[in-house]
N, C-alpha and C positions, 0 to 999 in steps of 0.2 A: 618336578617334571611337566613339559608344557603341554598341555592337552589341547589348545588351540592357538596357531599363529597365524595372525590377517597381515597379510603382505603386500603391502602399497597397493590397498585397494582404494579403485574411482568410481565413485555411481554416482547420476545426475541424471536431470530430466531437459534436453534441451541445451540453454548457456543455468540450468539452474542446476546450478551442484552443489549435490547433499554433502558427500564424501569424497576429498582429494588428498589421496595419497596419503592413506590410513593406514597404521599400522600399530598392531596390538598383542601381545602375547596375554594366555589367560593358563593360568600352571595349576596342577593340584591344591584342594584345598579353599581356593583363590575365594574371597567374597569382592565382588566390584560392585559398584556403584555407576550408572552410566546416566548421563545429568546432560540439559542444555534445554534452548527456545523448544517450545512446541514446532516442528518440522523441520526441527534439524538433522534429522536422519538417526536419531535413537531405535528406533523399529527396523526402518530399513536396514544398519548391521547387524540388529537378532538374526533377520530375514537370512542376510546374505552367511552369515555363521551358519545356522540351521538347514542353507541349503536349500532355499525358499527361491530365492531369486538370486543372479550370475551375474559380480560385476561388471564393469563395462571395461575395468583395467584391474590386475591382479589375482590374487589368487589368497584361499584359506585352507590353512593346512592344519590337519587332526590327526590329533593322538591313533594309532590303531585299537581298533574294538570299542572305540568312546562311544559312552552312551549318553545322547542329548536329550534333554527333556524341553521342551520348547510350550509356552506358555502361550495359546491364541486367543485373540479376543472370543470368536466362536469356535470353542472345541468341540471336536468331533465326539459324538458320543452315538453308542447303539440304541435307538430308540427298542429294542424289544426287554431292555433292562429297565430297573427300577433304580431310583438314586445308589443305595446302600451295591447293589450287584455290579450299578457302576462302576464305585471307586474299587470296589473288592477287585474288578478285573486288572486294575493295576496288578496284581498276583498271577497272571494268566500263565506266566511261568512255571509256578508250584504248581498247577494244576495241569502239565504236560508231566512234571518229575512225577507226582503221584500215578498217574495213569502208565509210564514207564513203567516204577516200580511195582505195580501190580503183574502189570505182564512178567517181571522179573523172577519175582517172588511164584506165579504158575509156573513159569517155564524152570525155575528150581524144583518143583517137587517130582519131578521126570527127570533131572539132567543128572548127569553123571561123569567123571574125570575132568578135560578140561574143558568142557562147555561148563558143567558147575562150575569152576574155579573163575572163568569167564565172568560167568553171570552174577558171583560174588562180589566179581570187581568193579564190577558196573552197579552193584546194591551201594556197595563202599561210596563210591565215586554220585553215584542220585542222593544219597541221604544227606551227604557231606555239603553239597551244593543246596539239598532242601533246609538243612540245619542255617548258610549262612543268607538265605532271603528270606529268612523270619520263621520260616517254617509254621507249625500249629498258634504262632502267636497273630497270626493275619487280622484275626478277629480281630483282639482287641486292637491294634494300629489303627485299622476301618473308621473301628469308632470313633477311636482319640481322638483323628482326623478330621471327622465327620462333625464332631462335636466343635472341636476347636473353629473351625470356619461357621461357625451359628447356626448348624444343623441338628434337627431335636430327633429321636427318635421314632416320634410319630409323624416322618417324613422319610423315614428310609424306603421304606415301601413305596414313593409314589413316584409313579412311569416318570421315564426320564420326559417323555414328549408335555408333559403334564407342568413342566417346571418354567420359571419364570427366564430371562436374557442373564437377571443376575446373581439365581441361583445354577445356570449351566454352567456358569464363567466360576463360579467358587466351587463348581463339581468337578470341573476340569482341571482348576486348581489340588484339590486333592488329591485326584488321582496321577498328579503327575508329583506330588508331594511323596507319597504312598512307591511310586517306580524308585524311586532314589534314583537318579543318573548319574551317571557323571560329573555333568556338567546340566547346572538346573537356569536356563535364562526364561525370565521372567517380565515382561509389560505390563506395568501399573496392576499389580497383582492385588494392592487393597481397593482396588476400583469400587467392589462392590461388601466390603467390608466395614462393617460398625468398629466402634477400639476395641472390645475384648476382641473381634475376632484379625484387628489388624496387631495388638500386643502377643496373642499366641502366635500368630506367623513369626512375629520377630525371634519370639521364643526360639521357636523350629529351627529356624533359617541359622538362629545365631548358635544354639546348643547341643540340636541332633542332628541336625542336617551334617554331613561330613564330605560331600561333595562341593563341587568347583558351585558359585554362583555368580550369573553376571544380570542382575536385577536395573532396569527402568522404572525409575518412582518418581513420584512429586509428593512422597511422605518424607519429611524430614527426619522425623522421628524415628524410622525406620531403618535409613541412608544411616542415621548416627548410631543402634544399635548394633546393626547386621557387617556393616562393608567396612572396611581396612583399604582401601584405595576408590580412590575417584575420578570417571574418566569424563571428563567434557568434553560438548560438539559445540564448536565453535564454527560460525562460517566455514564446514568444511573441512575443516581442523583439528585435531583432537587434543587437551591439553592432558596431564596426568597429575592428577595430585596425591602423595600419601598421605592416607586417615581416611578418617570418616567423616562424615558432613560439616563438622563442625572446624576439622580442621582446614577443610576445603573452603568455608566462608572466608575467613581471615586468610589464605592464602591467594584467593582467587580476587579480593578486596585488594591487595598487594599489586597481582599481574593487571588490574584495571588501574589500577593512582598511574601505573608504572607508564603505562597503553596512553590512559592522559599524557603524562608528563610530553610523549614523544608524537602525542596529536599537535599538541601546544608547542614543541619546537616546530614542526612539519609547517603551521601555519604561520610560524614568522618567518618562513623561509619561504613559501609562497607570498608572502604579503612583499617582502623584500624584490621577490625576482618580480614579479605583477607590476611594481613601485616604475623599476629598472625600465620594462616591458613600455607602458605607458609613458613616459622620462623620452626614449629616445626613438619612436618603434618609428616617427616622422622625421629624422635628424641625420648624422651621417654615420651613427651608428644604428640605424634600420635596420639590417641585415642582419647584425649582431642581435637584437634586440628579438628577430622574427627567430632566430637559431634558440634561441634561450625560450621561447615562449612556446617551441615544440618540444622541446626539451620541459618545459614545465609539466604540458598535454600528459604526457610519458611519464613522468613523476608521478601526478598526479593518479594515472591507472594504473598502478604497480605497486606503487610501496606508499601511498596514503594509506593511514592509520585512522578509523572514526574516533571518536570518543565513545567509550561504552556512555548508554544512557543512564543505567542503572544509578551510577555518581550523581545524575540530575537530582534536585529536590523540585519539587510543587513550590514553586514562588509562583500565585497568583493571589487578587481580591478577588474573594469568593462571596456571594449574599449570604446574611446570617439567618437562620432558621429564626421566627418567634420567640421571646422569651418563655419561659415557663414559671411554675411558681414553686413549691418544694416537692412535689410531687406530678410524677405525670402519666402514671397509673396502679392503682391502687387494688386490690381485689381479696375477698374476703369468700371461706369455704367454697372454689368453686371444686365441680364437678363433673366428671362428663363419660360417659359407657357409649360403650354398642353393644345392645343386645347382652348378652352375659356378661361381657369384657370392658371390666371397669377400668377406663387409663388413669382416671388420678382422681382423689375426691377430699375436699376438706381443705383446698390447696392454698392458702394465704400469699400470695404475691405481694411487694411494693418496689416498684421500680420506678427511682429519682432522677433528674435532669442528668447527661452526661453519665450514669452509671455504661460500665461493660458485663454483660451480661450472658457466657456461656451456656448453652442448652445443649446438654449430651445424653446420650443410650439409646439403645440397642436400635436399628431400624424397626419401626413400626409404633412404636411406644405411646406415642400423643405428642412430639416434641413440636410439631409444626401446630396439630390441634391447638394445642393451648396456643400457641401465635394468633389464629385466628381466633378466635375470643380473647384475648385479649385486645385486641385491635378492631376487633366490632364484626370482622366476617363470620362468625358462627355464635349461636347461640351454648350457653354452659346447661348441661340439667340444674346445674342448683349456684349458691352464690352469689356475691355481691359485686358490683363492677364499677369502677370510675374513674373517668381518662379525663386529661388536661381539657379546658372546654378550646387552645388555642395548639391543641396536639397538632403534628404534621408528620407524618411517616411515610416511611420509601423501602420498597418490599424488593429485594430480590429472589424474583421464582428460578427453577429450574429451566423453566421454560420462556420464553421471548417470541412469544408469537403474534404482540401487538407492537412491533418494532416495525417502521417503513425502512424497508430494504432497501427506497432509492436514495434515502439519504447516506452521504457522504458521512465519515467516522468523525470529521468537524461539524460539521452540519447537524449531524444528530446531537450532540455536546452544546451548539448554539443555542441547541431550542431545550434540551431537555432541562438546562440551568434555568433557573427564574429570574426574573428581573432583579435590582438591588434595591434598597430603600429609596435611593432618585430613580427610580422606572429606567434604569438605562443595561441593558440585555450586551452578555459577553460579544465583545465586535469577534472578527474571525483570528484575528491575529493569538486574544485571551481564548479563544475554543482551541488555537489549534495547541496552547503551551499547555492547558490540561490533557489536553489528548499525547504531546510529548510527555507530559508526568506521567501516564498511565503506558508507556511505554510502547507507544505508537509512532513510528520515523515519521518523516515527512511524508515519503513516498505512501505510509501507510495511512496517514489520513486520510487519503486520498481515494482510499477502496471504498466502493458502498456496500454497506451494513450487510445485504442478503450474501455479497464475496466472502464477509469473512469466516473464520475457522469458529470450532465452538469457543477455543479458549480467547478470541478476539475480541467476539461477540459478549462475553464473559465482563472482559477487561473496558467494554466502550459502555455497557452500563453500569458497570460500578463506578466508576467515576464520572456518571451523569448522577448516579444515586449519591455518593458522597458529596459533590460539587450540587448537593439538589436544596439546600437551605429547607435539611428536613431536623427533626428536632429529636426522634427517635426512627434506627433505623436497623430493617431486621434482613440478615442476607441467610440463608437459606443453604447450604454447603456451598459456598461464592468458590473453593479451591477448585472443586470436582474436576474441571475443566482448565487448571490454567498451573501454567508450567513455574518451576521454583523463582526467578526472580518477579515473574509478574504476581507470584503471593508475596514475597518482600516488600513489591513496590506496595501490595493491600494493606500489610501491615503499617505501616509507614501512612499511610493516609489514614487511616483510621486513630492514629497517633492523637493526642486532645492537641485543639488547633494553636499553633505558633506564625511567628512572622512567615515561616516559610508554607502556609496552607494548613491544612489537618483539618480532624472532625468536633466538632465540641458537642455532638446533641449524643441523647441514649442510645446501646448497641443491645440489640439481642441477637447471637449469632449461634445458627446449629451448624454442628457440624462437629466433622471425624477425624478431623484435621488439630493435632495436639499443639504441635507446630503455633500453628495460630490461633487455637485457644490461650495458652503458656501466656505469647508475648499482648496479646490484646485483653483479654476477660481476665477482671480481679476479684468473681463472681457466679458461682453453678445454680444452673436449675440439674439438677442429676435425675433422671428415668433411668428406674433398675429393670423396667420392664412387664414387672408384676404388677402395677397397680401402685406402688411407691414412690414415692417424690422426696427427693432431697434437697435443701435450699443450704447452699454451702460457701462461706465467705473467704475466697484465697485463691488464689489462682490454680490452674487443674493442675501443676506439679505436687504440689500441696495434697490439694484431694487424690492423690493418686498415692501419696504415700499415707494418707490416713484409708483411705482403699485397702494399698500392702499389711497396714500395719493390722487390721479387722482381719484379714483371711490370715494375717499368721498366730492371730489372737485363738481363732479358730483352730487351727490346725494344732496350736496350742493343746488346747481343751482336748483336741479328738486323740490327742496323741497320748496324753493324761489318761484319758481314759481308757483309749487301751491296753494303756501301762495298767493300771488297774486292774484290767478283764486281765488280766496274764495272771497278777501275782495271783489274783482268785482264782483263777484256774489251776497255778501250779499248787494252790496250799489245796486246795481238792484233790490233787492227785498225791499228799503226801500220808503217808499210815498216821491212822490215831492215834496210834501206842510211838509216835515219835516223841522225845525230849522237848520243851521250847529251849531256841536257839539261845546259848549262852554266848556272853560279852557283851558288848556296849554296841548297840545301832547305829549305823552310821546318820548323819541327817541329809533329810528330805531335798530333794533337788528340785530345780524349777520343772514346768510342765515338758520342759522339750524334750525330758528322759524320765528313766522311769525311779522310784526310791532306790538307794543302792541297798542292797542287802546285809542282814547281820549275819554271820559266822554262823550256819546249819547244824546241828547235829549227824552222824551219819543215818542213813533211811535205811532200811531192808527192804526197800523193792530195787528192781535191776538199775542201774546207774544210766545214767542219759549218755550218746556219744561225747566225747573230749573234743572239745572244741581249741582252734588256735590257741585259746589264753586260757588253758588250764590249768597253765602250771605258774601263775599269778597267785601270788597270795593273795587273799580275801583284801586285804587293805591295800595291796599294788591295785587289785582289781576297782575296788570303790573309786582309790585316786585316777585311776583311768578314766572312769565312766565320767566323774565329775568334771575332770578335763576336755573328752570331748564334748559332753553336755553345754559348755562356756564356751569352746569353740564354736558351736554352730551357733548359738546365741548373738555370739557379735558376726558370727556371718547373716542369719538372719536381720540384723541391722543394719549391716551396711547393704543390703539389697533391697531394702524398704526405701533406702534413701533416692531417690529421682536423681540427682546430680550423681550418683554413680552411673547410671546408666546413657548419660553423657560419656562412658570410654568404653565400648566393646568388648576391648581384651581385659579390662579387669572385670566385666561383669563374668565374660566364659572363664576369667579362671577362678571365680568367688564360684559360680555355679561348678567346676569342677571338683573344687577344693569339698566342697559343701554333698558332693555326691559320693566322694570319698570318704570324705567325715560319718559319712549316715549312715554305709557300709559298715564301717567299723564297730558305727554305735550299735548297729544291730548283732553285731557278733560278742560284742563286749556284754551284753545286754542276755544272748543268750546262753552266755557263759554262767553272769549272775542266776539264772531261770535255773539252767541243768543244778549249781549248788545249791536253789531252794525248795528242787523237788527232791 
């Protein structure tokens, strides 16, 4: 059933049309990704659906009684609340129900006859709604969501007024997730989340949240994991694609290639028409030529299709960085602390020319501090550090206060890129080609830097750094303000230098963007936020698989310990005089399940309640436990494979099967314990 229907919506500012005759439907339970270039109208469409702004034309139809949750960039929070109480306010309806129940119980103490019947009926309805909304489990839900979004218990009592902007944004997201609306609309929900927070949000949206989701996000891994349909806004028009982000990439490229072919055919027609007009404009066919010129202008205005800039490659002769020896930076025993907090200690780092290293970890763990030490901007507390004499670094930072806002994009790039070995700077056309390679159209190249959006300014600065003859490049969260096409172009520009450009220096990438890390880096420096740093040789997906395997092993050990404790407890409750079990004991299973029981002699104590599997023979019970345990191990192995997470439907099926299997295994184990007691 449709929750939302967008009917021929049009919205714009003057001649700038953001949405043009948009038609869109959102059904119950659908999870949709909304993508497009920065400024294309994605956030505007969300606001129109939420009723925050009205369209110039068209309408939005909502299912009766629908509850919409909309994540605002500046969430409205009660200043009287603490962090935890603000999140718990999502369950305000439960408080209302509890108060009314108290009044019902008070009234029932003296009511009689029809009034008592009415109150008892009301009690049943209220208790049913109370249970449906989570009832007494809300405390656990609040804590779980806050922990998932990177809050720790020590922050729960922090007043809302003392929270930073990023913390307030995360708190607003937590409150919205706890409200469990029918339609959840999220506008860049991962902006203030580190990798762990992003992973938790993906799991929550994909596996736990049962409502519909409409999400605007530049996080390609989240789109891959969560959504099953992509809606792209391009020049005011929407294009829909079935599947997740990986499917969208392939289908969009096919559409762009078709658009490029149409563009080439149109150019052939324009050239032929122009040649005819020039040839006959002064002869006997001048009148016909003028008529064709008029028609040609109308054709250009109404039907001309642009060639997609994303299909263009960077093809420009850029200056080369000075060559280094076999080491760019070498450090031994580095350490840095602030007061009682140790960021890292005893750290050895070797960076060779051309290496691509990703630096990952929670916010505030010391990633940028390490880079500042490696490049000589900050002194370590201890250790030795050597840098190549000809090291030349370029650093992309979060602020761009150093830029001259009066320069146009191409003028800035002309100044930012150093001269070649022959002393020649980029000429205007080369600077424009470089700007075009980073998706600046001809008109956008004339914009002054001071008039650019955050994403446009980011693209301009990165273009200058990549082309700037640096033999080591530091990028600190470069995709924070980039749309997806710009992030993909950044990946292309960081590829090893080829005949079409590229970058051949070393790279230090500080990022939570897993897609960028996966495509760009083949080595990681991973901070755990507790002072430990791991140097990992491999891509992000390999590190993620290793991390998942560690977590799986830790869970197996925990379960084995729990099973051992349960067996000890069961043995402790058995009568001392009970004879030992007869018959052969079954073989022990892996740590993901309990050791299988031997047939126990009858106990003199009162038997525990029989469960659903009480009629199984001991042999059949052992076989069922073994079968369930083996399948659990296979599921865990599948879920530890990063490639599986490219298929959101498959991940959902595996998780659902695992949850069902876990419940069955618990019942079987309970039956085993019942017989052993």
